[in-house]
C-alpha positions in Angstrom: 15.7 -23.6 22.2 17.4 -20.2 21.8 15.8 -17.8 19.3 17.8 -15.5 17.2 17.4 -11.9 18.3 17.4 -8.8 16.1 17.6 -5.1 16.9 15.5 -2.3 15.4 15.8 1.4 15.8 12.5 3.0 16.9 11.6 6.7 17.2 11.1 8.0 20.7 8.9 10.7 19.4 6.2 8.8 17.3 7.1 5.1 17.6 7.9 4.6 13.9 10.8 2.4 12.9 13.9 3.4 11.0 13.5 2.3 7.4 15.3 2.5 4.1 13.3 3.8 1.1 14.6 3.0 -2.4 15.6 5.7 -4.8 14.2 5.6 -8.2 11.8 7.2 -10.6 8.6 7.2 -8.9 5.5 9.0 -10.2 4.9 12.2 -8.3 1.3 11.3 -7.9 2.2 8.1 -6.1 2.6 8.1 -2.3 6.0 7.3 -0.7 6.7 3.6 -0.2 6.6 2.3 3.3 10.2 1.1 2.7 12.4 -1.6 4.2 12.6 -2.2 7.9 16.3 -1.9 8.9 17.4 -4.8 11.1 20.7 -5.2 12.9 22.2 -8.4 14.4 23.7 -6.5 17.4 22.6 -3.6 19.5 26.0 -1.9 19.2 25.6 -2.2 15.3 22.4 -0.2 15.5 24.1 2.4 17.7 27.1 2.5 15.4 24.7 3.1 12.4 23.1 6.0 14.0 26.4 7.6 15.3 28.0 7.2 11.8 25.0 8.5 9.7 22.9 10.7 11.9 24.7 11.6 15.1 22.3 14.5 15.7 19.4 12.0 15.9 21.0 9.4 18.1 19.2 10.5 21.2 15.8 10.4 19.3 15.9 6.7 18.8 15.7 3.7 21.0 16.9 0.1 20.3 14.1 -2.5 20.3 14.9 -6.2 20.5 12.7 -8.6 18.5 12.8 -12.4 18.0 13.2 -13.8 14.5 9.7 -15.3 14.7 8.2 -11.9 15.3 9.8 -10.1 12.2 7.3 -11.3 9.6 4.2 -10.3 11.6 5.7 -6.9 12.3 6.6 -6.4 8.6 3.0 -7.3 7.7 1.4 -5.2 10.4 3.4 -2.1 9.4 3.0 -2.9 5.7 6.7 -2.6 5.0 8.1 -3.7 1.6 10.5 -6.1 3.3 13.5 -5.9 5.5 17.0 -4.6 5.1 19.6 -6.6 7.0 22.5 -4.3 7.9 25.7 -6.3 7.9 28.1 -3.3 8.2 26.7 -0.2 9.9 29.6 2.0 9.0 29.6 1.7 5.2 26.6 0.8 5.3 26.1 -2.6 3.7 22.5 -3.6 3.6 21.0 -6.7 2.1 17.4 -6.2 1.1 14.7 -8.9 1.2 11.2 -8.3 -0.3 8.2 -9.3 1.7 6.6 -11.4 -1.0 
């Protein structure tokens, strides 16, 4: 059985993942949310995303491959709000899914 693979961007400096944090009116006394883990369906999409939106940081991130079955435990372990599935890295078009 072949498992679906996904691609994540991970900082070479501190090991943190690239996330999207929602805008909005948050109380200044509240901590920043952990955000949504950005997930790509192809390694070249992850590279395109970086090159399009933060080319100066492209050498600071590595692509990490993860099986679909490992996404939920990763999201729980890092306490992300959910995941953001990037369908078009250039625009970008992202579909957000809450963890709950």
